C-alpha positions, -999 to +999 in steps of 0.1 A: +652-322+834+640-338+800+634-372+817+614-356+845+591-338+820+584-371+803+576-389+835+549-362+846+533-360+812+495-360+815+476-389+797+449-381+773+418-402+768+419-429+741+389-430+717+375-464+711+346-476+691+316-490+711+289-514+702+269-489+682+299-478+662+302-446+681+334-433+697+336-434+735+362-421+760+384-445+779+410-430+803+443-446+811+448-450+848+466-418+859+463-394+889+444-362+887+445-337+859+428-356+831+409-336+806+386-351+781+394-349+745+368-332+723+354-353+698+324-352+674+301-380+662+308-392+627+284-378+601+254-402+597+259-404+560+296-416+562+303-452+552+306-478+579+339-495+582+342-529+564+346-550+597+313-535+611+296-541+578+306-578+578+293-582+613+260-566+605+255-588+575+264-619+594+241-609+621+212-602+598+218-634+578+220-655+609+188-641+623+170-644+590+181-681+587+168-688+622+134-673+613+133-694+581+141-726+601+114-717+626+089-712+597+098-746+583+093-764+616+059-775+627+053-764+663+050-792+689+015-793+704+030-798+739+045-763+739+081-775+739+102-800+720+100-785+685+138-785+684+138-823+684+125-822+648+159-808+639+176-840+653+185-825+686+182-844+719+155-836+744+161-810+771+187-824+796+174-803+825+139-817+819+152-853+817+172-849+849+146-830+869+113-835+852+108-797+852+110-773+823+142-752+820+140-714+813+145-720+776+121-748+771+096-738+744+118-710+728+119-729+694+082-737+696+076-700+704+095-689+674+077-714+653+043-700+664+054-664+660+065-667+624+031-682+616+013-651+633+001-670+664+014-645+690-008-659+719+005-694+713+040-681+712+035-664+744+021-695+761+050-717+748+077-692+761+074-655+767+111-649+764+110-666+730+082-643+719+103-612+730+135-625+713+116-636+682+100-601+678+134-585+682+149-609+656+120-599+632+130-562+635+167-567+638+173-591+609+162-566+581+178-536+598+212-553+602+212-568+566+202-534+550+227-514+571+255-539+563+247-540+527+242-502+522+273-494+543+252-468+562+229-470+591+194-477+578+176-460+607+201-454+634+226-475+654+216-494+685+229-478+715+248-498+741+224-489+768+194-499+747+211-534+741+218-537+778+182-528+788+168-553+762+191-581+775+179-575+810+143-574+801+147-606+780+163-623+811+136-610+835+107-620+811+122-655+806+127-660+843+092-649+852+077-671+825+097-700+839+086-695+875+049-692+862+053-725+843+068-742+874+040-729+896+012-739+872+029-771+864+026-768+826 
């Protein structure tokens, strides 16, 4: 009888930490009868766990260093190829096909953006402009949140990050198609 009870025990949901540092429910695969576990959001003034703080500081530092490098580079007047000033090879896709790849002009776009030339950044690569603007906002937010140990404003929700990623891909592909059609 005791073994039978153990076999038919209902599984409870397991709480995991999502991208935004919020708990989310994940259920083990089990037939009917699952009931959600009641949980509350952590208080916004509670300290962030050390691993999350390290990731935030690394993210903020990495984005800030990319913005500094973009500021130090002189943008290429062609609208692409600024990355070659770092000693990187030319775009392989362009060498093989003679056409721009979707990411051609991203470094040039960032280089124009940090100088305040948003129109030139848009003309170089619209996806680079979107990504650069996100980096300008995300770098200080991540650094301050990681160093303080508390969210500076509020955590980024998983849904928002997914929507941003999809918008970035869509903008980059539309920009690429326009560049291919115009022949720039």
